[in-house]
C-alpha positions as CSV (number, residue, x, y, z in Angstrom):
1,M,124.2,93.5,111.1
2,V,120.5,94.8,111.7
3,V,118.4,96.5,108.9
4,K,116.9,99.6,109.2
5,V,113.4,100.1,107.3
6,Y,112.5,103.5,107.4
7,G,108.5,104.5,107.7
8,T,107.3,101.3,108.5
9,A,103.9,102.6,109.3
10,Y,103.1,103.1,105.9
11,A,102.1,100.4,102.7
12,S,105.2,100.1,100.6
13,P,107.6,99.8,103.7
14,K,105.1,96.8,104.9
15,R,106.2,95.4,101.7
16,V,109.5,95.4,102.5
17,L,108.8,94.1,106.5
18,A,106.7,91.4,105.0
19,C,110.0,90.1,102.7
20,L,112.4,90.4,105.4
21,I,109.8,88.3,107.5
22,E,109.5,85.6,105.1
23,K,113.4,85.5,104.7
24,G,113.8,85.8,108.5
25,I,116.0,88.7,108.6
26,E,116.8,90.8,111.4
27,F,115.8,94.5,111.0
28,E,115.0,97.7,113.1
29,A,112.0,100.2,112.4
30,V,112.8,103.8,112.0
31,P,109.4,106.1,112.0
32,V,109.1,108.8,109.4
33,D,105.7,111.0,109.6
34,L,104.5,111.5,106.1
35,I,101.7,113.7,107.8
36,K,104.1,115.8,109.5
37,G,106.4,116.0,106.4
38,E,109.4,114.3,108.1
39,H,110.1,112.8,104.4
40,R,111.2,116.0,103.2
41,S,113.4,117.2,105.7
42,P,117.3,117.6,105.0
43,E,118.6,114.7,106.7
44,Y,115.8,112.3,105.0
45,L,116.5,113.7,101.5
46,K,119.8,112.3,101.6
47,L,118.8,108.9,101.9
48,Q,115.8,109.2,99.3
49,P,116.0,112.1,97.0
50,F,112.7,112.0,96.2
51,G,111.1,112.1,99.8
52,A,109.3,109.0,99.2
53,L,109.0,106.3,101.5
54,P,110.7,103.5,102.1
55,V,114.7,103.4,102.6
56,I,116.4,100.7,103.9
57,Q,120.1,100.7,105.4
58,D,121.8,97.7,105.2
59,G,125.2,98.0,106.7
60,D,126.7,100.9,104.5
61,Y,124.4,99.8,101.6
62,T,121.2,102.3,101.3
63,L,118.7,101.4,99.0
64,Y,115.1,102.8,98.0
65,E,112.0,102.0,96.2
66,S,110.0,98.7,97.9
67,R,109.9,96.5,94.8
68,A,114.2,96.9,94.2
69,I,114.1,96.2,98.0
70,I,111.9,93.4,97.7
71,R,114.0,91.9,95.2
72,Y,117.5,92.6,96.2
73,Y,116.6,90.8,99.5
74,A,115.0,88.0,98.2
75,E,118.2,87.2,95.7
76,K,121.0,88.0,98.6
77,Y,119.4,85.7,101.0
78,K,117.5,83.2,98.5
79,S,118.8,79.8,100.4
80,Q,117.1,81.7,103.4
81,G,113.5,81.3,104.4
82,T,110.5,81.3,101.9
83,D,111.9,80.8,98.3
84,L,109.9,84.3,96.6
85,L,111.9,84.0,93.3
86,G,110.6,80.2,91.8
87,K,112.9,77.3,91.1
88,S,113.3,77.8,87.6
89,I,114.2,80.7,85.2
90,E,110.7,80.4,83.7
91,E,109.2,80.9,87.4
92,R,111.2,83.9,88.0
93,G,110.1,85.1,84.6
94,L,106.4,84.7,85.8
95,V,107.4,86.3,89.7
96,E,108.7,89.0,87.5
97,Q,105.7,89.3,85.1
98,W,103.3,89.6,87.8
99,L,105.2,92.2,90.2
100,E,105.1,94.4,87.2
101,V,101.3,93.7,86.6
102,E,100.9,94.7,90.6
103,A,102.9,98.1,90.2
104,Q,101.9,98.9,86.9
105,N,97.9,97.9,86.9
106,F,96.6,97.1,90.6
107,H,99.3,99.8,92.3
108,P,98.0,103.0,90.7
109,H,94.5,102.3,91.4
110,I,94.8,100.9,95.1
111,Y,97.0,104.0,95.7
112,N,94.6,106.9,94.4
113,L,91.7,105.1,96.7
114,T,94.0,104.5,99.7
115,L,94.9,108.2,99.2
116,H,91.8,109.9,98.4
117,I,89.7,107.9,101.1
118,L,92.1,107.0,104.1
119,F,94.7,110.4,103.8
120,A,93.3,113.1,101.9
121,S,91.9,115.1,104.9
122,A,95.1,114.5,106.6
123,L,97.0,115.6,104.0
124,G,94.8,119.2,103.7
125,F,92.9,118.2,100.5
126,P,89.2,116.9,99.8
127,P,88.2,113.4,98.9
128,D,87.8,113.2,94.9
129,E,84.7,111.3,94.4
130,K,85.2,110.7,90.9
131,V,89.1,109.4,91.1
132,I,87.7,107.7,93.6
133,K,84.9,106.2,91.5
134,E,87.1,106.0,88.3
135,S,89.8,103.9,90.7
136,E,87.2,101.6,91.9
137,E,86.1,100.7,88.5
138,K,89.6,100.4,86.9
139,L,90.7,98.2,89.8
140,G,87.8,96.0,89.6
141,K,88.8,95.3,86.1
142,V,92.8,94.4,87.3
143,L,91.0,92.0,89.6
144,D,88.8,90.3,87.3
145,V,92.2,89.5,84.9
146,Y,93.3,88.1,88.3
147,E,90.4,86.1,89.1
148,E,91.0,84.1,85.8
149,R,94.5,83.8,86.3
150,L,93.8,82.7,89.8
151,S,91.4,80.0,88.2
152,K,94.2,78.3,87.1
153,S,97.0,78.1,89.8
154,K,97.2,78.9,93.5
155,Y,99.1,82.2,93.3
156,L,99.9,84.4,90.6
157,A,103.0,83.2,89.4
158,G,102.2,79.1,89.9
159,D,101.3,77.2,92.9
160,F,104.6,78.9,94.8
161,F,104.0,81.9,97.2
162,S,106.7,84.6,95.7
163,L,107.5,88.5,95.5
164,A,104.4,89.0,93.0
165,D,101.7,87.8,95.8
166,L,103.6,89.6,99.1
167,S,103.6,92.9,96.9
168,H,100.3,93.3,97.2
169,L,99.7,92.4,100.6
170,P,100.1,96.0,102.4
171,F,97.4,97.6,99.7
172,T,95.6,94.9,99.9
173,Q,95.0,95.1,103.6
174,Y,94.0,98.7,103.3
175,L,91.3,97.7,100.8
176,V,89.5,95.0,102.9
177,G,90.0,96.8,106.4
178,P,90.1,100.9,106.9
179,I,89.0,101.5,102.9
180,N,86.0,99.5,103.7
181,K,86.0,97.7,100.1
182,E,86.3,94.3,101.5
183,Y,83.4,92.8,98.4
184,M,86.1,93.8,95.7
185,I,88.3,90.9,96.7
186,R,84.9,88.3,98.2
187,S,83.1,89.0,95.2
188,R,85.3,86.9,93.3
189,K,86.1,83.7,94.8
190,H,89.6,83.0,93.6
191,V,90.8,86.2,94.3
192,S,89.3,85.7,97.6
193,A,90.8,82.4,98.4
194,W,94.1,83.8,97.0
195,G,93.5,86.8,99.6
196,S,93.0,84.2,102.5
197,D,96.4,82.3,102.0
């Protein structure tokens, strides 16, 4: 059975796609246009009552929230593809810790930058320069913590690529691409090496 992934044009669903690719799982991309409001349609709200992306359908099983989805597939297919969870309970703890850091510390600031720089006009509101400046400053402080961590290990949870690293990929691509703030990565030696792996 091929997994259906809804809304694959956007960053959070791309987090799921990266996991599926690492695990060697076949998937079908189902477009959902946020700009047109397709995530608020009655059909979509039956799958995801909050109208957010992504959602997966794996046979009769439906799951939403990208980090829950990647944990699910990393566990379900633990012995297939890249091991994204670690080999010991201690490694798993570090993976979970850095997944939480990504969700609670990195994501809010990169999300605000993405929203205000890339999508504000399309969504019908002006970019807020104060939010952009504050988010960039706060993200810089988070990346300073990452720089310190990555000076001690190749990846966030240790010397192995994990869900913690994978979870950063989509929004970091925005940062170094269309947001045009690549210097935030490149100016930090260890973050830059981590980002280029």
